[in-house]
N, C-alpha and C positions, 0 to 999 in steps of 0.2 A: 215841818222838817226843812232843814237847810239843804239846798242843792249844791253839791261840790263837784268840781271838775278838775282833775289833775292833768298836767302836761309836763313835758320836758324830759321824760325818761328816754333811754336808749342804750346803745352799746358803747362802752368806753374802756380803754386800757387801764390796767392797774396804775395808780398814781395820778390819773387824770381827774377831771372835775365835771360835774353836771349841776344844773340848777333846776329844781322842780318848782312848779307853780301850782297853786290851788286857788281857783276862782270860786267865790261864793255867790249865791243868789240874792243875798241881802247884805246889808252893812255889817262888816265884821266887828265894828265898834260895839255892836249889841251882843256879840258872841263872847261868852265868858272865857273859853279856852279853845284854841285851835292847835292842832298838832299833826304830826306825821307818824305813821306806823308802817311797819314792813312785815312781809311774810314770804319766807323762802319755801320752796316745795317740801312738803312733809314736815314743816315746822310750825310752831305756834306764832300767831301774829304778835309782834312785840312793839313796844313804844320806842320811837326814835328820838323825838323832840316835841316839846310843847311850848306854847307862848300864850300868856294870858292877855286879856284886854288892857291890862296895865303895863304890859311889856316885860313881865317876868318870864324867864325862860328856864327850861330844864332839859337835860340831855341824857340819853343812855350812856353808860360808861364806855361802851364800845365805839361811840362816835364823838366823844368829847375831844375838842381840839381840832376836829376835822370838819364837822358839819356846823352850819349856822342857820337857825330859823329866824325869820323876820316877817313882818306884816306891813302892808301898805293899805291903810284904811280907806284912802281915797279911791283905790282901785279894787277894793273888796278882795284882796289877794294876799295869800300867805306863801312864802317862799322857803325852800330848803336848799341852801348852797352846800354842795357836797364836794369836798376837796380830798386829795390823797386817797382816792377810792381804792378799796381792796376787793379781791374776789369774794370774800365773805359778806360784802355789802350787797351782793346780787340778791334781788328779791323784787316782789311787787310792792310798791310804795303806795300807801293809802292816806289820803287827807281825812282828818277827823275834826268835827266841830261839836262843842258842848255848850249848849245854851240852856242854863238852868238844868232842868231834868231831861232835856231833849238831846239826844245823841245822833249825829248824822255822819255818814261815810260817803266818800267818793268811790268811783269805780276802780281806781288803781291805775298806776303806770309802771311799766316794767323797766327795771334798771339791771343791766347786765355788765359786770366788770370782768374782763378777760385777764388771764395771767400774763 
C-alpha cells in the first residue's frame, strides 16, 4: 500500500483559493492514477479530480474551471489548486492512489469555505 499524506487545508472565504498537497511514499511515476476525493458531513465521498501517470485529467462537473490537479513526479507529490471556492466546497479532502489493483487513501485534510 502507498502511504499518502495530505496538507494545505484550512479556512478560507468564499472566492478565495487554497492549494492542497499529497505526498506519496513512493514514486508516483509508478502509480497509475492519483486523485482527490472529498466528503462533507452526512454525505457520500465523491470524486473531485484525477490524474493518470500519463497526465490525463478528469474533474467533477462541480469543480470544472475552478480546480486544477497536477503532479510533480520528482517530488512524489500531487496538488489540487482550488480557486473561486464556494461554501459547498467545504469538506474533508482525501488523496487517493490507484496502482494496478491496489487502492490507497490519505487521512484527509479539512477545507472550510465561509460565506
